[in-house]
C-alpha positions as YAML, in Angstrom:
chain: A
units: angstrom
residues:
- id: 1
  name: MET
  ca: [2.10, -11.17, 4.58]
- id: 2
  name: ARG
  ca: [2.47, -8.92, 6.86]
- id: 3
  name: ASN
  ca: [2.61, -5.40, 7.27]
- id: 4
  name: ALA
  ca: [4.47, -3.05, 9.80]
- id: 5
  name: VAL
  ca: [4.28, 0.63, 10.80]
- id: 6
  name: ILE
  ca: [7.05, 3.12, 12.50]
- id: 7
  name: ILE
  ca: [4.96, 5.82, 14.44]
- id: 8
  name: VAL
  ca: [7.24, 8.64, 14.45]
- id: 9
  name: ALA
  ca: [6.76, 9.69, 17.96]
- id: 10
  name: GLY
  ca: [10.17, 12.74, 18.93]
- id: 11
  name: GLY
  ca: [7.88, 15.61, 19.70]
- id: 12
  name: LYS
  ca: [9.11, 18.03, 22.26]
- id: 13
  name: GLY
  ca: [5.80, 20.01, 22.87]
- id: 14
  name: LEU
  ca: [7.82, 23.60, 21.92]
- id: 15
  name: ARG
  ca: [5.01, 24.60, 20.72]
- id: 16
  name: MET
  ca: [2.25, 23.47, 22.47]
- id: 17
  name: GLY
  ca: [4.18, 25.91, 24.95]
- id: 18
  name: GLY
  ca: [3.88, 22.67, 27.91]
- id: 19
  name: TYR
  ca: [6.42, 20.92, 29.34]
- id: 20
  name: ILE
  ca: [5.10, 17.82, 28.20]
- id: 21
  name: PRO
  ca: [5.55, 16.58, 25.09]
- id: 22
  name: LYS
  ca: [2.71, 16.53, 22.53]
- id: 23
  name: GLN
  ca: [2.11, 12.96, 21.78]
- id: 24
  name: PHE
  ca: [1.44, 12.60, 25.72]
- id: 25
  name: MET
  ca: [-0.94, 14.99, 25.88]
- id: 26
  name: VAL
  ca: [-4.23, 13.41, 26.64]
- id: 27
  name: VAL
  ca: [-7.03, 13.71, 24.95]
- id: 28
  name: GLY
  ca: [-10.17, 11.91, 24.93]
- id: 29
  name: GLY
  ca: [-9.44, 9.86, 28.49]
- id: 30
  name: LEU
  ca: [-6.08, 8.90, 26.41]
- id: 31
  name: PRO
  ca: [-2.22, 10.10, 25.76]
- id: 32
  name: ILE
  ca: [-2.58, 10.88, 21.71]
- id: 33
  name: LEU
  ca: [0.09, 8.75, 20.55]
- id: 34
  name: MET
  ca: [-2.66, 6.08, 22.44]
- id: 35
  name: HIS
  ca: [-4.78, 6.90, 20.35]
- id: 36
  name: THR
  ca: [-2.25, 6.92, 16.51]
- id: 37
  name: ILE
  ca: [-1.43, 3.08, 18.11]
- id: 38
  name: LYS
  ca: [-5.34, 1.99, 18.24]
- id: 39
  name: ARG
  ca: [-5.90, 2.72, 15.08]
- id: 40
  name: PHE
  ca: [-3.68, 0.70, 13.47]
- id: 41
  name: HIS
  ca: [-4.41, -2.16, 16.10]
- id: 42
  name: GLU
  ca: [-8.09, -1.43, 15.37]
- id: 43
  name: TRP
  ca: [-6.65, -1.76, 11.34]
- id: 44
  name: ASP
  ca: [-4.77, -4.77, 10.72]
- id: 45
  name: ALA
  ca: [-4.49, -6.54, 14.88]
- id: 46
  name: ASP
  ca: [-1.30, -8.52, 13.50]
- id: 47
  name: ALA
  ca: [0.87, -5.94, 12.19]
- id: 48
  name: CYS
  ca: [3.83, -4.80, 13.51]
- id: 49
  name: ILE
  ca: [4.01, -1.80, 15.10]
- id: 50
  name: VAL
  ca: [7.95, 0.44, 16.53]
- id: 51
  name: VAL
  ca: [7.23, 3.17, 17.67]
- id: 52
  name: VAL
  ca: [9.91, 5.85, 17.71]
- id: 53
  name: LEU
  ca: [10.41, 7.81, 21.32]
- id: 54
  name: PRO
  ca: [13.65, 9.71, 22.09]
- id: 55
  name: GLU
  ca: [15.37, 7.72, 24.35]
- id: 56
  name: SER
  ca: [14.44, 10.37, 27.51]
- id: 57
  name: GLN
  ca: [11.24, 9.85, 27.24]
- id: 58
  name: GLN
  ca: [11.23, 6.24, 27.05]
- id: 59
  name: GLN
  ca: [10.74, 5.47, 31.16]
- id: 60
  name: TYR
  ca: [8.46, 7.62, 30.93]
- id: 61
  name: TRP
  ca: [6.36, 5.62, 27.98]
- id: 62
  name: GLN
  ca: [6.38, 2.44, 30.10]
- id: 63
  name: GLU
  ca: [5.10, 4.60, 32.92]
- id: 64
  name: LEU
  ca: [1.93, 6.17, 30.84]
- id: 65
  name: CYS
  ca: [1.30, 2.57, 29.64]
- id: 66
  name: GLN
  ca: [1.02, 0.76, 33.14]
- id: 67
  name: GLU
  ca: [-1.28, 3.83, 33.98]
- id: 68
  name: TYR
  ca: [-3.37, 3.54, 31.42]
- id: 69
  name: LYS
  ca: [-3.07, -0.21, 31.35]
- id: 70
  name: PHE
  ca: [-1.96, 0.10, 27.70]
- id: 71
  name: ASP
  ca: [-1.41, -3.72, 26.17]
- id: 72
  name: ILE
  ca: [-0.98, -3.49, 22.45]
- id: 73
  name: ARG
  ca: [1.77, -5.12, 21.63]
- id: 74
  name: HIS
  ca: [4.80, -2.56, 20.39]
- id: 75
  name: THR
  ca: [8.54, -2.08, 19.89]
- id: 76
  name: ILE
  ca: [10.40, 0.24, 21.19]
- id: 77
  name: ALA
  ca: [12.97, 2.53, 18.83]
- id: 78
  name: THR
  ca: [15.51, 5.72, 19.92]
- id: 79
  name: GLY
  ca: [14.98, 8.21, 18.27]
- id: 80
  name: GLY
  ca: [17.97, 10.28, 16.07]
- id: 81
  name: LYS
  ca: [18.86, 13.47, 15.45]
- id: 82
  name: GLU
  ca: [16.69, 14.05, 12.53]
- id: 83
  name: ARG
  ca: [13.40, 12.56, 11.13]
- id: 84
  name: PHE
  ca: [15.44, 10.51, 8.50]
- id: 85
  name: HIS
  ca: [17.45, 8.86, 11.32]
- id: 86
  name: SER
  ca: [14.52, 8.58, 13.40]
- id: 87
  name: VAL
  ca: [12.93, 6.24, 10.99]
- id: 88
  name: LYS
  ca: [16.42, 4.17, 10.17]
- id: 89
  name: ASN
  ca: [16.09, 3.10, 13.88]
- id: 90
  name: GLY
  ca: [12.95, 2.30, 13.69]
- id: 91
  name: LEU
  ca: [13.34, 0.27, 10.30]
- id: 92
  name: ALA
  ca: [15.92, -1.67, 11.79]
- id: 93
  name: ALA
  ca: [13.48, -2.35, 14.40]
- id: 94
  name: VAL
  ca: [10.82, -4.09, 11.59]
- id: 95
  name: PRO
  ca: [10.71, -8.13, 11.36]
- id: 96
  name: VAL
  ca: [12.20, -9.04, 8.00]
- id: 97
  name: GLU
  ca: [8.61, -11.31, 7.01]
- id: 98
  name: CYS
  ca: [6.90, -8.04, 6.68]
- id: 99
  name: GLU
  ca: [6.70, -7.19, 3.14]
- id: 100
  name: LEU
  ca: [4.88, -3.10, 3.45]
- id: 101
  name: ILE
  ca: [5.97, -0.44, 5.96]
- id: 102
  name: GLY
  ca: [4.06, 2.22, 6.34]
- id: 103
  name: VAL
  ca: [5.75, 5.64, 8.56]
- id: 104
  name: HIS
  ca: [2.65, 7.44, 10.72]
- id: 105
  name: ASP
  ca: [3.75, 10.03, 12.42]
- id: 106
  name: GLY
  ca: [2.28, 9.85, 16.27]
- id: 107
  name: VAL
  ca: [0.53, 12.63, 16.31]
- id: 108
  name: ARG
  ca: [-1.82, 12.34, 13.70]
- id: 109
  name: PRO
  ca: [-4.51, 10.29, 15.90]
- id: 110
  name: TYR
  ca: [-7.32, 10.88, 13.58]
- id: 111
  name: VAL
  ca: [-6.34, 8.67, 10.44]
- id: 112
  name: SER
  ca: [-8.37, 6.32, 9.51]
- id: 113
  name: THR
  ca: [-8.20, 2.90, 8.93]
- id: 114
  name: GLU
  ca: [-9.92, 2.84, 5.32]
- id: 115
  name: VAL
  ca: [-7.45, 5.81, 4.04]
- id: 116
  name: ILE
  ca: [-4.31, 3.02, 6.13]
- id: 117
  name: GLU
  ca: [-5.86, 0.23, 3.80]
- id: 118
  name: ARG
  ca: [-6.01, 2.44, 1.11]
- id: 119
  name: CYS
  ca: [-2.20, 3.45, 1.69]
- id: 120
  name: TYR
  ca: [-1.28, -0.22, 1.65]
- id: 121
  name: ASP
  ca: [-3.58, -1.60, -0.85]
- id: 122
  name: ALA
  ca: [-1.11, 0.63, -3.41]
- id: 123
  name: ALA
  ca: [2.10, 0.19, -1.89]
- id: 124
  name: ARG
  ca: [1.40, -2.94, -2.30]
- id: 125
  name: ARG
  ca: [0.39, -2.63, -6.30]
- id: 126
  name: PHE
  ca: [2.57, 0.09, -6.97]
- id: 127
  name: GLY
  ca: [5.69, 0.38, -4.74]
- id: 128
  name: ALA
  ca: [4.85, 3.14, -3.22]
- id: 129
  name: ALA
  ca: [2.04, 5.38, -1.49]
- id: 130
  name: ILE
  ca: [1.37, 8.74, 0.69]
- id: 131
  name: PRO
  ca: [-1.67, 10.11, 1.13]
- id: 132
  name: VAL
  ca: [-3.05, 13.27, 0.38]
- id: 133
  name: THR
  ca: [-5.54, 15.93, 0.43]
- id: 134
  name: PRO
  ca: [-6.94, 18.64, -2.14]
- id: 135
  name: VAL
  ca: [-5.52, 22.73, -1.16]
- id: 136
  name: VAL
  ca: [-8.69, 24.33, -0.89]
- id: 137
  name: GLU
  ca: [-7.37, 28.20, 0.46]
- id: 138
  name: THR
  ca: [-5.81, 30.41, -2.62]
- id: 139
  name: LEU
  ca: [-2.10, 29.76, -2.87]
- id: 140
  name: ARG
  ca: [0.79, 32.81, -3.28]
- id: 141
  name: HIS
  ca: [3.65, 32.04, -4.55]
- id: 142
  name: LEU
  ca: [7.25, 34.19, -2.69]
- id: 143
  name: GLY
  ca: [9.99, 34.96, -5.60]
- id: 144
  name: PRO
  ca: [12.77, 36.36, -4.95]
- id: 145
  name: ASP
  ca: [12.83, 39.16, -5.14]
- id: 146
  name: GLY
  ca: [9.83, 39.27, -2.45]
- id: 147
  name: ARG
  ca: [6.80, 39.85, -5.32]
- id: 148
  name: SER
  ca: [4.18, 37.58, -4.86]
- id: 149
  name: MET
  ca: [1.88, 35.38, -6.94]
- id: 150
  name: THR
  ca: [-1.16, 33.38, -6.89]
- id: 151
  name: VAL
  ca: [-0.15, 30.19, -8.53]
- id: 152
  name: PRO
  ca: [-3.36, 27.55, -9.31]
- id: 153
  name: ARG
  ca: [-4.25, 25.44, -6.19]
- id: 154
  name: ALA
  ca: [-5.28, 22.53, -8.57]
- id: 155
  name: ASP
  ca: [-1.69, 21.62, -9.16]
- id: 156
  name: TYR
  ca: [-0.49, 21.11, -5.60]
- id: 157
  name: ARG
  ca: [-2.21, 18.43, -2.63]
- id: 158
  name: LEU
  ca: [-1.44, 18.77, 0.85]
- id: 159
  name: VAL
  ca: [0.64, 15.54, 2.04]
- id: 160
  name: GLN
  ca: [-0.27, 13.34, 4.95]
- id: 161
  name: THR
  ca: [0.75, 10.13, 7.13]
- id: 162
  name: PRO
  ca: [1.04, 6.86, 7.07]
- id: 163
  name: GLN
  ca: [3.58, 6.76, 3.70]
- id: 164
  name: VAL
  ca: [3.60, 3.42, 2.93]
- id: 165
  name: PHE
  ca: [6.08, 1.25, 0.63]
- id: 166
  name: ARG
  ca: [7.39, -2.04, -0.17]
- id: 167
  name: THR
  ca: [10.09, -2.87, 2.19]
- id: 168
  name: ASP
  ca: [12.91, -3.76, 0.04]
- id: 169
  name: ILE
  ca: [12.12, -0.15, -1.46]
- id: 170
  name: LEU
  ca: [11.69, 1.67, 1.63]
- id: 171
  name: ARG
  ca: [14.89, -0.22, 3.02]
- id: 172
  name: ARG
  ca: [17.46, 0.48, -0.05]
- id: 173
  name: ALA
  ca: [16.15, 4.63, 0.32]
- id: 174
  name: TYR
  ca: [17.29, 4.53, 4.01]
- id: 175
  name: GLU
  ca: [21.03, 3.38, 2.92]
- id: 176
  name: GLN
  ca: [21.28, 6.83, 1.27]
- id: 177
  name: GLU
  ca: [23.17, 9.94, 3.49]
- id: 178
  name: PHE
  ca: [21.21, 12.10, 4.83]
- id: 179
  name: THR
  ca: [20.13, 15.50, 2.73]
- id: 180
  name: THR
  ca: [18.23, 18.75, 3.94]
- id: 181
  name: ALA
  ca: [15.91, 18.09, 0.95]
- id: 182
  name: PHE
  ca: [14.90, 15.59, 2.88]
- id: 183
  name: THR
  ca: [11.21, 16.09, 4.36]
- id: 184
  name: ASP
  ca: [9.72, 12.96, 4.69]
- id: 185
  name: ASP
  ca: [10.16, 9.50, 3.67]
- id: 186
  name: ALA
  ca: [8.43, 9.94, 0.52]
- id: 187
  name: SER
  ca: [10.81, 12.59, -0.87]
- id: 188
  name: VAL
  ca: [13.39, 10.22, 0.66]
- id: 189
  name: VAL
  ca: [12.72, 7.30, -1.80]
- id: 190
  name: GLU
  ca: [11.61, 9.56, -4.72]
- id: 191
  name: ALA
  ca: [15.76, 10.75, -4.50]
- id: 192
  name: MET
  ca: [15.97, 7.01, -5.38]
- id: 193
  name: GLY
  ca: [14.38, 7.50, -8.63]
- id: 194
  name: GLU
  ca: [10.83, 5.35, -7.75]
- id: 195
  name: GLU
  ca: [7.75, 6.89, -8.44]
- id: 196
  name: VAL
  ca: [5.04, 7.46, -5.60]
- id: 197
  name: CYS
  ca: [0.94, 7.09, -5.48]
- id: 198
  name: LEU
  ca: [-1.29, 9.69, -4.61]
- id: 199
  name: VAL
  ca: [-4.21, 8.08, -2.27]
- id: 200
  name: GLU
  ca: [-7.48, 9.69, -1.50]
- id: 201
  name: GLY
  ca: [-6.58, 10.91, 2.25]
- id: 202
  name: ASN
  ca: [-9.01, 12.23, 5.63]
- id: 203
  name: ARG
  ca: [-9.41, 15.93, 6.40]
- id: 204
  name: GLU
  ca: [-9.47, 14.92, 9.79]
- id: 205
  name: ASN
  ca: [-6.60, 13.52, 9.37]
- id: 206
  name: ILE
  ca: [-4.37, 17.07, 11.19]
- id: 207
  name: LYS
  ca: [-0.91, 16.73, 12.59]
- id: 208
  name: ILE
  ca: [-1.69, 18.07, 16.35]
- id: 209
  name: THR
  ca: [1.06, 20.41, 16.87]
- id: 210
  name: THR
  ca: [-0.56, 23.59, 18.26]
- id: 211
  name: PRO
  ca: [-3.23, 24.26, 20.66]
- id: 212
  name: ALA
  ca: [-5.74, 24.83, 18.27]
- id: 213
  name: ASP
  ca: [-5.08, 21.05, 17.13]
- id: 214
  name: LEU
  ca: [-4.85, 20.07, 20.33]
- id: 215
  name: ARG
  ca: [-8.92, 21.70, 21.05]
...
């Protein structure tokens, strides 16, 4: 059985305050996106890796691969208007023999291989799995009247990626029409009535979004 991962890297870097999209910023001697790809290759050297990039960034990515002599095999798919459409385009590039597909943010290079393994193993058994971490800060709910109240944080979890699914489930989910309620891949799958298994994530698996994250 072959595994696949769709790595979505469509950021424009606006919240970073610079002109270089955040997935191409260099950390530890390599662009962030290369670190992310390497992590999945370290977990499974035979995994099919699909990287989704806006068409306007693909040439630059090829130049970076040459500059850094980055030779991990991967397929490029073109990003869409929303993340939903980008993942759908990535799905079209996944070989039919892949039985499990993960979807991962290109700017989450610190996911551990143990978390990746847990997600794929749970998806193999239950059909759909996502990594989560506990909420450690106090949460308040804002009501429509402008008032707020504390909610029990033990009832909530923070969601990470990779979100992993059996291929048949994910392909069927992405045949649905897009709605703004689709905030991640799990929400797309749940819209069909499928249940999603939660597995333990790793707190270092942050999504690099701001200059503080980059530091």
